[in-house]
PyMOL commands that place a pseudoatom at each C-alpha (Angstrom):
pseudoatom trace, name=CA, resn=MET, resi=1, chain=A, elem=C, hetatm=0, pos=[35.283, 26.130, 7.151]
pseudoatom trace, name=CA, resn=GLN, resi=2, chain=A, elem=C, hetatm=0, pos=[31.774, 23.917, 7.784]
pseudoatom trace, name=CA, resn=GLU, resi=3, chain=A, elem=C, hetatm=0, pos=[31.611, 26.008, 11.450]
pseudoatom trace, name=CA, resn=ARG, resi=4, chain=A, elem=C, hetatm=0, pos=[32.093, 29.336, 9.928]
pseudoatom trace, name=CA, resn=ALA, resi=5, chain=A, elem=C, hetatm=0, pos=[29.000, 28.503, 7.321]
pseudoatom trace, name=CA, resn=VAL, resi=6, chain=A, elem=C, hetatm=0, pos=[27.021, 27.304, 9.826]
pseudoatom trace, name=CA, resn=ARG, resi=7, chain=A, elem=C, hetatm=0, pos=[27.788, 30.448, 11.657]
pseudoatom trace, name=CA, resn=THR, resi=8, chain=A, elem=C, hetatm=0, pos=[26.797, 32.542, 8.843]
pseudoatom trace, name=CA, resn=ARG, resi=9, chain=A, elem=C, hetatm=0, pos=[23.430, 30.963, 8.411]
pseudoatom trace, name=CA, resn=GLU, resi=10, chain=A, elem=C, hetatm=0, pos=[22.872, 31.757, 12.235]
pseudoatom trace, name=CA, resn=VAL, resi=11, chain=A, elem=C, hetatm=0, pos=[23.730, 35.377, 11.423]
pseudoatom trace, name=CA, resn=LEU, resi=12, chain=A, elem=C, hetatm=0, pos=[21.514, 35.725, 8.395]
pseudoatom trace, name=CA, resn=LEU, resi=13, chain=A, elem=C, hetatm=0, pos=[18.563, 33.716, 9.888]
pseudoatom trace, name=CA, resn=ARG, resi=14, chain=A, elem=C, hetatm=0, pos=[18.609, 36.085, 12.868]
pseudoatom trace, name=CA, resn=ALA, resi=15, chain=A, elem=C, hetatm=0, pos=[18.722, 38.794, 10.570]
pseudoatom trace, name=CA, resn=ALA, resi=16, chain=A, elem=C, hetatm=0, pos=[16.102, 38.179, 8.305]
pseudoatom trace, name=CA, resn=ALA, resi=17, chain=A, elem=C, hetatm=0, pos=[13.841, 37.356, 11.404]
pseudoatom trace, name=CA, resn=GLU, resi=18, chain=A, elem=C, hetatm=0, pos=[14.469, 40.598, 12.721]
pseudoatom trace, name=CA, resn=GLU, resi=19, chain=A, elem=C, hetatm=0, pos=[13.643, 42.287, 9.582]
pseudoatom trace, name=CA, resn=PHE, resi=20, chain=A, elem=C, hetatm=0, pos=[10.642, 39.991, 9.037]
pseudoatom trace, name=CA, resn=ASP, resi=21, chain=A, elem=C, hetatm=0, pos=[9.137, 40.570, 13.055]
pseudoatom trace, name=CA, resn=ALA, resi=22, chain=A, elem=C, hetatm=0, pos=[9.761, 44.456, 12.156]
pseudoatom trace, name=CA, resn=SER, resi=23, chain=A, elem=C, hetatm=0, pos=[8.182, 44.866, 9.056]
pseudoatom trace, name=CA, resn=GLY, resi=24, chain=A, elem=C, hetatm=0, pos=[6.441, 42.049, 7.573]
pseudoatom trace, name=CA, resn=TYR, resi=25, chain=A, elem=C, hetatm=0, pos=[7.607, 39.640, 4.612]
pseudoatom trace, name=CA, resn=ALA, resi=26, chain=A, elem=C, hetatm=0, pos=[6.247, 42.365, 1.653]
pseudoatom trace, name=CA, resn=SER, resi=27, chain=A, elem=C, hetatm=0, pos=[8.680, 45.095, 2.765]
pseudoatom trace, name=CA, resn=THR, resi=28, chain=A, elem=C, hetatm=0, pos=[11.613, 42.992, 3.612]
pseudoatom trace, name=CA, resn=GLY, resi=29, chain=A, elem=C, hetatm=0, pos=[14.288, 42.833, 0.940]
pseudoatom trace, name=CA, resn=LEU, resi=30, chain=A, elem=C, hetatm=0, pos=[17.110, 40.605, 0.281]
pseudoatom trace, name=CA, resn=SER, resi=31, chain=A, elem=C, hetatm=0, pos=[19.491, 43.779, 0.757]
pseudoatom trace, name=CA, resn=LYS, resi=32, chain=A, elem=C, hetatm=0, pos=[18.160, 44.695, 3.664]
pseudoatom trace, name=CA, resn=ILE, resi=33, chain=A, elem=C, hetatm=0, pos=[18.562, 41.125, 5.628]
pseudoatom trace, name=CA, resn=ALA, resi=34, chain=A, elem=C, hetatm=0, pos=[22.336, 41.118, 4.063]
pseudoatom trace, name=CA, resn=LYS, resi=35, chain=A, elem=C, hetatm=0, pos=[23.161, 44.682, 5.511]
pseudoatom trace, name=CA, resn=ARG, resi=36, chain=A, elem=C, hetatm=0, pos=[21.497, 43.947, 8.590]
pseudoatom trace, name=CA, resn=ALA, resi=37, chain=A, elem=C, hetatm=0, pos=[23.844, 40.484, 8.884]
pseudoatom trace, name=CA, resn=GLY, resi=38, chain=A, elem=C, hetatm=0, pos=[27.095, 42.481, 7.460]
pseudoatom trace, name=CA, resn=LEU, resi=39, chain=A, elem=C, hetatm=0, pos=[27.075, 40.384, 4.551]
pseudoatom trace, name=CA, resn=THR, resi=40, chain=A, elem=C, hetatm=0, pos=[26.613, 40.600, 0.839]
pseudoatom trace, name=CA, resn=VAL, resi=41, chain=A, elem=C, hetatm=0, pos=[23.594, 39.456, -1.142]
pseudoatom trace, name=CA, resn=GLY, resi=42, chain=A, elem=C, hetatm=0, pos=[25.839, 36.839, -2.458]
pseudoatom trace, name=CA, resn=ALA, resi=43, chain=A, elem=C, hetatm=0, pos=[26.768, 35.332, 0.637]
pseudoatom trace, name=CA, resn=LEU, resi=44, chain=A, elem=C, hetatm=0, pos=[22.794, 35.424, 1.412]
pseudoatom trace, name=CA, resn=TYR, resi=45, chain=A, elem=C, hetatm=0, pos=[22.062, 33.593, -1.641]
pseudoatom trace, name=CA, resn=PHE, resi=46, chain=A, elem=C, hetatm=0, pos=[24.591, 30.720, -0.904]
pseudoatom trace, name=CA, resn=HIS, resi=47, chain=A, elem=C, hetatm=0, pos=[22.803, 29.859, 2.072]
pseudoatom trace, name=CA, resn=PHE, resi=48, chain=A, elem=C, hetatm=0, pos=[19.131, 30.270, 1.112]
pseudoatom trace, name=CA, resn=GLU, resi=49, chain=A, elem=C, hetatm=0, pos=[17.971, 30.208, -2.682]
pseudoatom trace, name=CA, resn=SER, resi=50, chain=A, elem=C, hetatm=0, pos=[15.011, 33.088, -2.174]
pseudoatom trace, name=CA, resn=LYS, resi=51, chain=A, elem=C, hetatm=0, pos=[13.456, 35.361, -0.208]
pseudoatom trace, name=CA, resn=GLU, resi=52, chain=A, elem=C, hetatm=0, pos=[10.637, 32.557, 0.228]
pseudoatom trace, name=CA, resn=GLY, resi=53, chain=A, elem=C, hetatm=0, pos=[13.581, 30.163, 1.166]
pseudoatom trace, name=CA, resn=ILE, resi=54, chain=A, elem=C, hetatm=0, pos=[14.965, 32.257, 4.063]
pseudoatom trace, name=CA, resn=ALA, resi=55, chain=A, elem=C, hetatm=0, pos=[11.066, 33.009, 5.194]
pseudoatom trace, name=CA, resn=LYS, resi=56, chain=A, elem=C, hetatm=0, pos=[10.653, 29.430, 5.386]
pseudoatom trace, name=CA, resn=ALA, resi=57, chain=A, elem=C, hetatm=0, pos=[13.815, 28.576, 7.371]
pseudoatom trace, name=CA, resn=VAL, resi=58, chain=A, elem=C, hetatm=0, pos=[12.745, 31.387, 9.755]
pseudoatom trace, name=CA, resn=MET, resi=59, chain=A, elem=C, hetatm=0, pos=[8.841, 29.473, 10.171]
pseudoatom trace, name=CA, resn=GLN, resi=60, chain=A, elem=C, hetatm=0, pos=[10.892, 26.204, 10.922]
pseudoatom trace, name=CA, resn=ALA, resi=61, chain=A, elem=C, hetatm=0, pos=[13.563, 27.339, 13.233]
pseudoatom trace, name=CA, resn=GLN, resi=62, chain=A, elem=C, hetatm=0, pos=[10.862, 28.141, 16.173]
pseudoatom trace, name=CA, resn=PRO, resi=63, chain=A, elem=C, hetatm=0, pos=[11.400, 25.201, 18.378]
pseudoatom trace, name=CA, resn=GLN, resi=64, chain=A, elem=C, hetatm=0, pos=[15.247, 26.514, 18.468]
pseudoatom trace, name=CA, resn=SER, resi=65, chain=A, elem=C, hetatm=0, pos=[13.815, 29.836, 20.596]
pseudoatom trace, name=CA, resn=VAL, resi=66, chain=A, elem=C, hetatm=0, pos=[12.032, 26.860, 23.321]
pseudoatom trace, name=CA, resn=GLU, resi=67, chain=A, elem=C, hetatm=0, pos=[13.531, 23.782, 23.210]
pseudoatom trace, name=CA, resn=PRO, resi=68, chain=A, elem=C, hetatm=0, pos=[17.078, 25.086, 24.628]
pseudoatom trace, name=CA, resn=HIS, resi=69, chain=A, elem=C, hetatm=0, pos=[15.147, 26.385, 28.085]
pseudoatom trace, name=CA, resn=LEU, resi=70, chain=A, elem=C, hetatm=0, pos=[13.555, 23.047, 28.515]
pseudoatom trace, name=CA, resn=ASP, resi=71, chain=A, elem=C, hetatm=0, pos=[14.289, 20.471, 31.113]
pseudoatom trace, name=CA, resn=THR, resi=72, chain=A, elem=C, hetatm=0, pos=[11.357, 18.461, 31.985]
pseudoatom trace, name=CA, resn=GLN, resi=73, chain=A, elem=C, hetatm=0, pos=[9.377, 15.395, 30.857]
pseudoatom trace, name=CA, resn=GLY, resi=74, chain=A, elem=C, hetatm=0, pos=[6.089, 13.646, 29.903]
pseudoatom trace, name=CA, resn=LEU, resi=75, chain=A, elem=C, hetatm=0, pos=[3.058, 16.120, 30.919]
pseudoatom trace, name=CA, resn=GLN, resi=76, chain=A, elem=C, hetatm=0, pos=[5.200, 18.630, 32.734]
pseudoatom trace, name=CA, resn=ARG, resi=77, chain=A, elem=C, hetatm=0, pos=[7.160, 19.261, 29.286]
pseudoatom trace, name=CA, resn=LEU, resi=78, chain=A, elem=C, hetatm=0, pos=[4.297, 19.642, 27.156]
pseudoatom trace, name=CA, resn=VAL, resi=79, chain=A, elem=C, hetatm=0, pos=[3.113, 22.503, 29.265]
pseudoatom trace, name=CA, resn=ASP, resi=80, chain=A, elem=C, hetatm=0, pos=[7.024, 23.960, 29.461]
pseudoatom trace, name=CA, resn=ILE, resi=81, chain=A, elem=C, hetatm=0, pos=[6.797, 24.175, 25.866]
pseudoatom trace, name=CA, resn=THR, resi=82, chain=A, elem=C, hetatm=0, pos=[4.040, 26.243, 25.560]
pseudoatom trace, name=CA, resn=ARG, resi=83, chain=A, elem=C, hetatm=0, pos=[4.766, 28.145, 28.744]
pseudoatom trace, name=CA, resn=VAL, resi=84, chain=A, elem=C, hetatm=0, pos=[8.514, 28.959, 27.744]
pseudoatom trace, name=CA, resn=TRP, resi=85, chain=A, elem=C, hetatm=0, pos=[7.234, 29.594, 23.776]
pseudoatom trace, name=CA, resn=ALA, resi=86, chain=A, elem=C, hetatm=0, pos=[4.296, 32.103, 25.647]
pseudoatom trace, name=CA, resn=GLN, resi=87, chain=A, elem=C, hetatm=0, pos=[7.366, 34.045, 27.002]
pseudoatom trace, name=CA, resn=GLN, resi=88, chain=A, elem=C, hetatm=0, pos=[9.841, 33.772, 24.234]
pseudoatom trace, name=CA, resn=LEU, resi=89, chain=A, elem=C, hetatm=0, pos=[7.355, 35.136, 22.256]
pseudoatom trace, name=CA, resn=LEU, resi=90, chain=A, elem=C, hetatm=0, pos=[7.415, 39.070, 24.117]
pseudoatom trace, name=CA, resn=HIS, resi=91, chain=A, elem=C, hetatm=0, pos=[11.349, 39.306, 22.881]
pseudoatom trace, name=CA, resn=ASP, resi=92, chain=A, elem=C, hetatm=0, pos=[12.699, 36.754, 20.785]
pseudoatom trace, name=CA, resn=PRO, resi=93, chain=A, elem=C, hetatm=0, pos=[12.916, 38.223, 17.290]
pseudoatom trace, name=CA, resn=VAL, resi=94, chain=A, elem=C, hetatm=0, pos=[13.262, 34.678, 15.749]
pseudoatom trace, name=CA, resn=LEU, resi=95, chain=A, elem=C, hetatm=0, pos=[10.188, 32.978, 17.193]
pseudoatom trace, name=CA, resn=ARG, resi=96, chain=A, elem=C, hetatm=0, pos=[8.280, 36.067, 16.882]
pseudoatom trace, name=CA, resn=ALA, resi=97, chain=A, elem=C, hetatm=0, pos=[9.204, 36.380, 13.399]
pseudoatom trace, name=CA, resn=GLY, resi=98, chain=A, elem=C, hetatm=0, pos=[8.718, 32.376, 13.145]
pseudoatom trace, name=CA, resn=VAL, resi=99, chain=A, elem=C, hetatm=0, pos=[4.776, 33.112, 14.115]
pseudoatom trace, name=CA, resn=ARG, resi=100, chain=A, elem=C, hetatm=0, pos=[4.396, 36.218, 12.358]
pseudoatom trace, name=CA, resn=LEU, resi=101, chain=A, elem=C, hetatm=0, pos=[5.365, 34.440, 8.860]
pseudoatom trace, name=CA, resn=SER, resi=102, chain=A, elem=C, hetatm=0, pos=[3.826, 31.145, 9.497]
pseudoatom trace, name=CA, resn=VAL, resi=103, chain=A, elem=C, hetatm=0, pos=[0.260, 32.734, 10.129]
pseudoatom trace, name=CA, resn=GLU, resi=104, chain=A, elem=C, hetatm=0, pos=[0.421, 35.241, 7.331]
pseudoatom trace, name=CA, resn=GLN, resi=105, chain=A, elem=C, hetatm=0, pos=[2.301, 33.200, 4.833]
pseudoatom trace, name=CA, resn=GLY, resi=106, chain=A, elem=C, hetatm=0, pos=[-0.978, 32.923, 2.697]
pseudoatom trace, name=CA, resn=GLY, resi=107, chain=A, elem=C, hetatm=0, pos=[-0.775, 36.595, 1.995]
pseudoatom trace, name=CA, resn=PHE, resi=108, chain=A, elem=C, hetatm=0, pos=[2.598, 36.181, 0.311]
pseudoatom trace, name=CA, resn=GLY, resi=109, chain=A, elem=C, hetatm=0, pos=[1.632, 32.943, -1.730]
pseudoatom trace, name=CA, resn=VAL, resi=110, chain=A, elem=C, hetatm=0, pos=[3.088, 30.386, 0.397]
pseudoatom trace, name=CA, resn=HIS, resi=111, chain=A, elem=C, hetatm=0, pos=[1.115, 27.282, 2.004]
pseudoatom trace, name=CA, resn=ASP, resi=112, chain=A, elem=C, hetatm=0, pos=[3.797, 25.514, 4.044]
pseudoatom trace, name=CA, resn=ILE, resi=113, chain=A, elem=C, hetatm=0, pos=[2.502, 23.322, 7.157]
pseudoatom trace, name=CA, resn=THR, resi=114, chain=A, elem=C, hetatm=0, pos=[6.244, 22.543, 7.934]
pseudoatom trace, name=CA, resn=SER, resi=115, chain=A, elem=C, hetatm=0, pos=[6.212, 24.748, 11.093]
pseudoatom trace, name=CA, resn=PHE, resi=116, chain=A, elem=C, hetatm=0, pos=[2.727, 23.627, 12.147]
pseudoatom trace, name=CA, resn=VAL, resi=117, chain=A, elem=C, hetatm=0, pos=[3.708, 20.013, 11.868]
pseudoatom trace, name=CA, resn=GLN, resi=118, chain=A, elem=C, hetatm=0, pos=[6.951, 20.602, 13.781]
pseudoatom trace, name=CA, resn=TRP, resi=119, chain=A, elem=C, hetatm=0, pos=[5.238, 21.436, 16.886]
pseudoatom trace, name=CA, resn=ARG, resi=120, chain=A, elem=C, hetatm=0, pos=[2.406, 18.594, 16.339]
pseudoatom trace, name=CA, resn=ASP, resi=121, chain=A, elem=C, hetatm=0, pos=[5.645, 16.183, 16.162]
pseudoatom trace, name=CA, resn=ILE, resi=122, chain=A, elem=C, hetatm=0, pos=[7.100, 17.610, 19.419]
pseudoatom trace, name=CA, resn=MET, resi=123, chain=A, elem=C, hetatm=0, pos=[3.962, 17.473, 21.569]
pseudoatom trace, name=CA, resn=GLU, resi=124, chain=A, elem=C, hetatm=0, pos=[2.948, 14.346, 20.694]
pseudoatom trace, name=CA, resn=GLU, resi=125, chain=A, elem=C, hetatm=0, pos=[6.541, 12.822, 21.656]
pseudoatom trace, name=CA, resn=CYS, resi=126, chain=A, elem=C, hetatm=0, pos=[5.821, 14.784, 24.807]
pseudoatom trace, name=CA, resn=LEU, resi=127, chain=A, elem=C, hetatm=0, pos=[2.173, 12.598, 25.194]
pseudoatom trace, name=CA, resn=ARG, resi=128, chain=A, elem=C, hetatm=0, pos=[3.621, 9.517, 24.292]
pseudoatom trace, name=CA, resn=ASP, resi=129, chain=A, elem=C, hetatm=0, pos=[6.203, 9.474, 27.101]
pseudoatom trace, name=CA, resn=ALA, resi=130, chain=A, elem=C, hetatm=0, pos=[3.555, 10.696, 29.346]
pseudoatom trace, name=CA, resn=ARG, resi=131, chain=A, elem=C, hetatm=0, pos=[1.409, 7.998, 28.474]
pseudoatom trace, name=CA, resn=GLU, resi=132, chain=A, elem=C, hetatm=0, pos=[4.036, 5.542, 29.535]
pseudoatom trace, name=CA, resn=ARG, resi=133, chain=A, elem=C, hetatm=0, pos=[4.472, 7.483, 32.438]
pseudoatom trace, name=CA, resn=GLY, resi=134, chain=A, elem=C, hetatm=0, pos=[0.591, 7.116, 33.650]
pseudoatom trace, name=CA, resn=GLU, resi=135, chain=A, elem=C, hetatm=0, pos=[0.585, 10.815, 33.537]
pseudoatom trace, name=CA, resn=VAL, resi=136, chain=A, elem=C, hetatm=0, pos=[-2.575, 10.825, 30.550]
pseudoatom trace, name=CA, resn=LEU, resi=137, chain=A, elem=C, hetatm=0, pos=[-6.117, 9.314, 30.845]
pseudoatom trace, name=CA, resn=PRO, resi=138, chain=A, elem=C, hetatm=0, pos=[-6.078, 6.021, 28.886]
pseudoatom trace, name=CA, resn=GLN, resi=139, chain=A, elem=C, hetatm=0, pos=[-8.816, 7.451, 26.104]
pseudoatom trace, name=CA, resn=THR, resi=140, chain=A, elem=C, hetatm=0, pos=[-6.057, 10.225, 25.789]
pseudoatom trace, name=CA, resn=ASP, resi=141, chain=A, elem=C, hetatm=0, pos=[-5.092, 10.352, 21.898]
pseudoatom trace, name=CA, resn=PRO, resi=142, chain=A, elem=C, hetatm=0, pos=[-1.556, 11.999, 21.625]
pseudoatom trace, name=CA, resn=ALA, resi=143, chain=A, elem=C, hetatm=0, pos=[-1.853, 12.768, 17.730]
pseudoatom trace, name=CA, resn=ARG, resi=144, chain=A, elem=C, hetatm=0, pos=[-5.034, 14.173, 18.030]
pseudoatom trace, name=CA, resn=VAL, resi=145, chain=A, elem=C, hetatm=0, pos=[-4.704, 16.158, 21.250]
pseudoatom trace, name=CA, resn=ALA, resi=146, chain=A, elem=C, hetatm=0, pos=[-0.906, 17.448, 19.879]
pseudoatom trace, name=CA, resn=GLU, resi=147, chain=A, elem=C, hetatm=0, pos=[-2.576, 18.710, 17.102]
pseudoatom trace, name=CA, resn=PHE, resi=148, chain=A, elem=C, hetatm=0, pos=[-5.511, 20.596, 18.557]
pseudoatom trace, name=CA, resn=ILE, resi=149, chain=A, elem=C, hetatm=0, pos=[-3.174, 22.098, 20.965]
pseudoatom trace, name=CA, resn=VAL, resi=150, chain=A, elem=C, hetatm=0, pos=[-1.312, 23.676, 18.354]
pseudoatom trace, name=CA, resn=SER, resi=151, chain=A, elem=C, hetatm=0, pos=[-4.131, 25.293, 17.214]
pseudoatom trace, name=CA, resn=ALA, resi=152, chain=A, elem=C, hetatm=0, pos=[-5.048, 26.210, 20.627]
pseudoatom trace, name=CA, resn=CYS, resi=153, chain=A, elem=C, hetatm=0, pos=[-2.008, 28.049, 21.054]
pseudoatom trace, name=CA, resn=THR, resi=154, chain=A, elem=C, hetatm=0, pos=[-2.138, 29.771, 17.199]
pseudoatom trace, name=CA, resn=GLY, resi=155, chain=A, elem=C, hetatm=0, pos=[-5.676, 31.055, 18.483]
pseudoatom trace, name=CA, resn=VAL, resi=156, chain=A, elem=C, hetatm=0, pos=[-4.621, 32.219, 21.895]
pseudoatom trace, name=CA, resn=GLN, resi=157, chain=A, elem=C, hetatm=0, pos=[-1.948, 34.114, 20.516]
pseudoatom trace, name=CA, resn=LEU, resi=158, chain=A, elem=C, hetatm=0, pos=[-3.514, 35.784, 17.777]
pseudoatom trace, name=CA, resn=TYR, resi=159, chain=A, elem=C, hetatm=0, pos=[-6.382, 36.488, 19.917]
pseudoatom trace, name=CA, resn=ALA, resi=160, chain=A, elem=C, hetatm=0, pos=[-3.744, 38.052, 22.765]
pseudoatom trace, name=CA, resn=GLN, resi=161, chain=A, elem=C, hetatm=0, pos=[-1.987, 40.051, 19.592]
pseudoatom trace, name=CA, resn=LEU, resi=162, chain=A, elem=C, hetatm=0, pos=[-4.904, 41.543, 18.981]
pseudoatom trace, name=CA, resn=VAL, resi=163, chain=A, elem=C, hetatm=0, pos=[-6.014, 42.448, 22.885]
pseudoatom trace, name=CA, resn=ASN, resi=164, chain=A, elem=C, hetatm=0, pos=[-3.127, 43.795, 24.154]
pseudoatom trace, name=CA, resn=GLY, resi=165, chain=A, elem=C, hetatm=0, pos=[0.150, 43.142, 21.429]
pseudoatom trace, name=CA, resn=ARG, resi=166, chain=A, elem=C, hetatm=0, pos=[0.520, 39.363, 23.736]
pseudoatom trace, name=CA, resn=GLU, resi=167, chain=A, elem=C, hetatm=0, pos=[1.324, 41.090, 26.784]
pseudoatom trace, name=CA, resn=ASP, resi=168, chain=A, elem=C, hetatm=0, pos=[-0.887, 38.889, 29.118]
pseudoatom trace, name=CA, resn=LEU, resi=169, chain=A, elem=C, hetatm=0, pos=[-0.021, 35.755, 26.639]
pseudoatom trace, name=CA, resn=PRO, resi=170, chain=A, elem=C, hetatm=0, pos=[1.781, 33.723, 29.288]
pseudoatom trace, name=CA, resn=GLU, resi=171, chain=A, elem=C, hetatm=0, pos=[-1.389, 33.990, 31.383]
pseudoatom trace, name=CA, resn=ARG, resi=172, chain=A, elem=C, hetatm=0, pos=[-3.524, 32.886, 28.976]
pseudoatom trace, name=CA, resn=THR, resi=173, chain=A, elem=C, hetatm=0, pos=[-1.814, 29.992, 27.723]
pseudoatom trace, name=CA, resn=VAL, resi=174, chain=A, elem=C, hetatm=0, pos=[-1.215, 28.845, 31.397]
pseudoatom trace, name=CA, resn=GLU, resi=175, chain=A, elem=C, hetatm=0, pos=[-5.275, 29.451, 31.784]
pseudoatom trace, name=CA, resn=MET, resi=176, chain=A, elem=C, hetatm=0, pos=[-5.363, 27.395, 28.782]
pseudoatom trace, name=CA, resn=TRP, resi=177, chain=A, elem=C, hetatm=0, pos=[-3.705, 24.631, 30.178]
pseudoatom trace, name=CA, resn=ARG, resi=178, chain=A, elem=C, hetatm=0, pos=[-6.567, 25.159, 33.362]
pseudoatom trace, name=CA, resn=LEU, resi=179, chain=A, elem=C, hetatm=0, pos=[-9.207, 24.654, 31.272]
pseudoatom trace, name=CA, resn=LEU, resi=180, chain=A, elem=C, hetatm=0, pos=[-7.811, 21.328, 29.048]
pseudoatom trace, name=CA, resn=LEU, resi=181, chain=A, elem=C, hetatm=0, pos=[-5.662, 19.743, 31.941]
pseudoatom trace, name=CA, resn=PRO, resi=182, chain=A, elem=C, hetatm=0, pos=[-9.080, 17.884, 33.369]
pseudoatom trace, name=CA, resn=GLY, resi=183, chain=A, elem=C, hetatm=0, pos=[-9.452, 16.497, 30.278]
pseudoatom trace, name=CA, resn=ILE, resi=184, chain=A, elem=C, hetatm=0, pos=[-6.514, 14.310, 29.730]
pseudoatom trace, name=CA, resn=ALA, resi=185, chain=A, elem=C, hetatm=0, pos=[-4.604, 14.415, 33.174]
pseudoatom trace, name=CA, resn=THR, resi=186, chain=A, elem=C, hetatm=0, pos=[-4.840, 11.235, 35.542]
pseudoatom trace, name=CA, resn=PRO, resi=187, chain=A, elem=C, hetatm=0, pos=[-5.941, 12.518, 38.739]
pseudoatom trace, name=CA, resn=GLY, resi=188, chain=A, elem=C, hetatm=0, pos=[-2.135, 11.886, 40.359]
pseudoatom trace, name=CA, resn=ALA, resi=189, chain=A, elem=C, hetatm=0, pos=[-0.582, 13.680, 37.850]
pseudoatom trace, name=CA, resn=LEU, resi=190, chain=A, elem=C, hetatm=0, pos=[-3.038, 16.848, 37.464]
pseudoatom trace, name=CA, resn=PRO, resi=191, chain=A, elem=C, hetatm=0, pos=[-1.880, 18.522, 41.248]
pseudoatom trace, name=CA, resn=ARG, resi=192, chain=A, elem=C, hetatm=0, pos=[2.051, 17.959, 40.142]
pseudoatom trace, name=CA, resn=ILE, resi=193, chain=A, elem=C, hetatm=0, pos=[1.373, 20.276, 36.917]
pseudoatom trace, name=CA, resn=ASP, resi=194, chain=A, elem=C, hetatm=0, pos=[3.582, 23.356, 37.324]
pseudoatom trace, name=CA, resn=LEU, resi=195, chain=A, elem=C, hetatm=0, pos=[1.052, 26.250, 36.056]
pseudoatom trace, name=CA, resn=GLU, resi=196, chain=A, elem=C, hetatm=0, pos=[2.638, 29.070, 36.690]
pseudoatom trace, name=CA, resn=PRO, resi=197, chain=A, elem=C, hetatm=0, pos=[3.530, 31.404, 33.821]
pseudoatom trace, name=CA, resn=TRP, resi=198, chain=A, elem=C, hetatm=0, pos=[7.524, 30.928, 33.172]
pseudoatom trace, name=CA, resn=ARG, resi=199, chain=A, elem=C, hetatm=0, pos=[9.678, 33.616, 33.241]
pseudoatom trace, name=CA, resn=SER, resi=200, chain=A, elem=C, hetatm=0, pos=[13.178, 33.644, 31.640]
pseudoatom trace, name=CA, resn=GLU, resi=201, chain=A, elem=C, hetatm=0, pos=[16.096, 34.534, 33.644]
pseudoatom trace, name=CA, resn=PRO, resi=202, chain=A, elem=C, hetatm=0, pos=[17.211, 38.126, 33.864]
for i in range(1, 202): cmd.bond("trace and resi %d" % i, "trace and resi %d" % (i + 1))
show_as sticks, trace
zoom trace
């Protein structure tokens, strides 16, 4: 019974993400989400208290589109989070909707920084691991650097969206790292970091 409830919630979350990604928050109704999921509006209300509630859940689901693809540690993992994120944004509706809602939330009366804090905390953990591995310069502050990277990625994807629909976001993200890494990586770690744009398996 619990497994079924988990599966139902995942189906609803993906259906909501697809609708939000296609139409935005204002144009997405709960009935459209339920119809896409092949479920009733009542089933949706069982799992989510409102449209705002399911929108927040989509925003907070972003790491689930990235973390399963990661198998590295330390500074490389930090870079890989953004490499995978940049590629997944091109075709993963859950991630794309989560990013869209996070950026546009003020337009529908929400002020929830949870999704940004999630990424900051994940990245800070990578930086602390990198520090223990001797991969970052002694003056590197994991909390401040993590927050800056979240801000930088937000700006890079917004700019790429306006310029070419994020078509070159993977390349722009790598270029961001080419500029940032010399300021935080040790001379020994820097040459070992893979900076090629990440591509998903076909």
